[in-house]
C-alpha positions as CSV (number, residue, x, y, z in Angstrom):
1,Q,-0.1,0.0,-0.1
2,V,1.1,3.4,-0.9
3,Q,2.4,5.7,2.2
4,L,3.5,8.7,1.8
5,V,5.3,11.2,3.8
6,E,6.2,15.0,2.8
7,S,9.0,16.7,4.1
8,G,11.1,20.1,3.0
9,G,8.8,22.3,3.8
10,G,9.8,25.7,6.6
11,L,10.5,29.3,6.4
12,V,11.3,31.6,3.2
13,Q,11.5,35.4,2.1
14,A,10.4,36.1,-1.1
15,G,11.7,35.2,-3.7
16,G,14.0,32.6,-2.3
17,S,13.2,28.3,-3.0
18,L,12.8,25.1,-1.4
19,R,12.4,21.4,-2.7
20,L,9.4,19.4,-1.3
21,S,10.4,15.9,-0.7
22,C,7.7,13.0,-1.3
23,A,8.6,9.2,0.1
24,D,6.5,6.7,-0.3
25,S,7.4,3.9,2.6
26,G,5.2,1.4,1.2
27,R,7.2,1.5,-1.7
28,T,4.7,0.4,-4.1
29,F,3.7,4.2,-6.0
30,S,5.4,3.4,-9.3
31,S,2.5,2.8,-10.9
32,Y,0.8,6.4,-10.4
33,T,0.8,9.1,-11.3
34,M,1.6,11.6,-8.5
35,G,0.8,14.9,-7.8
36,W,0.7,18.1,-5.0
37,F,-1.6,20.1,-3.9
38,R,-1.6,23.2,-1.4
39,Q,-4.2,24.3,0.9
40,A,-3.8,27.3,2.7
41,P,-6.0,29.0,5.9
42,G,-9.8,29.6,5.2
43,K,-9.5,28.4,1.2
44,E,-10.2,25.5,-0.8
45,R,-7.2,22.6,-1.4
46,E,-5.9,23.4,-4.8
47,F,-3.8,21.4,-7.3
48,V,0.0,22.4,-7.8
49,A,1.8,19.9,-10.3
50,A,1.1,16.5,-11.3
51,I,3.9,14.0,-12.7
52,T,2.8,10.2,-14.3
53,W,4.1,7.2,-13.5
54,S,7.4,7.4,-16.1
55,G,7.7,11.2,-15.4
56,S,6.7,11.8,-19.1
57,N,4.2,14.0,-18.6
58,T,4.0,16.6,-16.1
59,Y,1.2,19.2,-15.6
60,Y,1.5,22.9,-13.2
61,A,-0.8,25.0,-12.1
62,D,-1.5,28.5,-14.3
63,A,-0.4,29.9,-10.6
64,V,3.0,28.2,-10.3
65,K,4.1,27.3,-13.8
66,G,7.3,28.4,-15.2
67,R,8.7,28.9,-11.1
68,F,8.2,25.3,-9.6
69,T,9.3,21.7,-10.6
70,I,8.0,18.4,-10.4
71,S,9.7,15.2,-10.8
72,R,9.7,11.5,-9.6
73,D,12.4,9.2,-8.5
74,N,10.4,5.9,-8.4
75,A,13.6,3.5,-7.9
76,K,13.8,5.2,-4.3
77,Y,10.4,6.1,-4.3
78,M,10.8,9.6,-4.0
79,V,8.4,12.8,-6.0
80,Y,10.1,16.6,-5.5
81,L,8.4,19.5,-5.9
82,Q,11.6,22.4,-6.4
83,M,10.1,25.7,-5.7
84,N,11.6,28.8,-7.0
85,S,10.9,32.5,-6.8
86,L,8.0,31.7,-4.1
87,K,5.6,34.2,-3.0
88,P,4.2,35.5,-0.2
89,E,0.8,33.9,-2.1
90,D,2.4,30.2,-1.9
91,T,2.5,30.2,1.5
92,A,-0.3,27.0,2.4
93,V,0.2,23.5,3.5
94,Y,1.7,20.5,0.6
95,S,0.5,18.0,0.2
96,C,1.4,14.8,-2.3
97,A,-0.9,12.6,-3.1
98,A,-0.9,8.8,-5.5
99,K,-3.5,8.6,-7.9
100,K,-4.7,5.2,-10.0
101,G,-4.2,5.6,-13.8
102,S,-7.4,4.2,-13.9
103,S,-9.3,6.5,-12.4
104,V,-11.4,8.1,-14.1
105,Y,-10.4,11.6,-12.5
106,S,-7.9,14.4,-14.6
107,N,-4.9,15.0,-13.0
108,F,-6.3,17.9,-12.1
109,E,-8.8,16.5,-9.0
110,A,-8.1,16.2,-5.9
111,R,-11.4,13.4,-5.8
112,G,-9.0,10.8,-7.8
113,Y,-5.9,10.7,-5.6
114,V,-6.9,7.4,-3.0
115,Y,-3.7,7.7,-0.6
116,W,-2.5,11.5,0.7
117,G,0.3,12.4,2.9
118,Q,-0.1,14.2,6.5
119,G,1.4,17.7,4.7
120,T,4.1,20.0,5.5
121,Q,3.7,23.5,5.4
122,V,5.3,26.3,3.3
123,T,5.5,29.8,4.4
124,V,7.3,32.2,2.5
125,F,7.4,36.0,3.6
126,S,8.4,39.2,2.6
């Protein structure tokens, strides 16, 4: 079973960078599409980025396109989110999630992801 644990969050000044990591301790996620979502206080959870199981296709929310990069290393059961040029509006709890390839939902929809990590806090100050 997929068991996801995020790390790498923290406090960073606007314009800075952070790299989030997501580890699958169950060591089973290689066939899943992996996504990152975020939720700020008082706001709904929103899609950030996704990557297919092979890594050949990636998807980004418009708000992070050009600044964030999602990647994965299936041999290490890891997914990463490199975040550059961070803005205060990027402040949120970031969670990684796993989606089966057979899901009828698009990669942008949280309801299609069946496994979730506990999240890691990212705070960007100006």
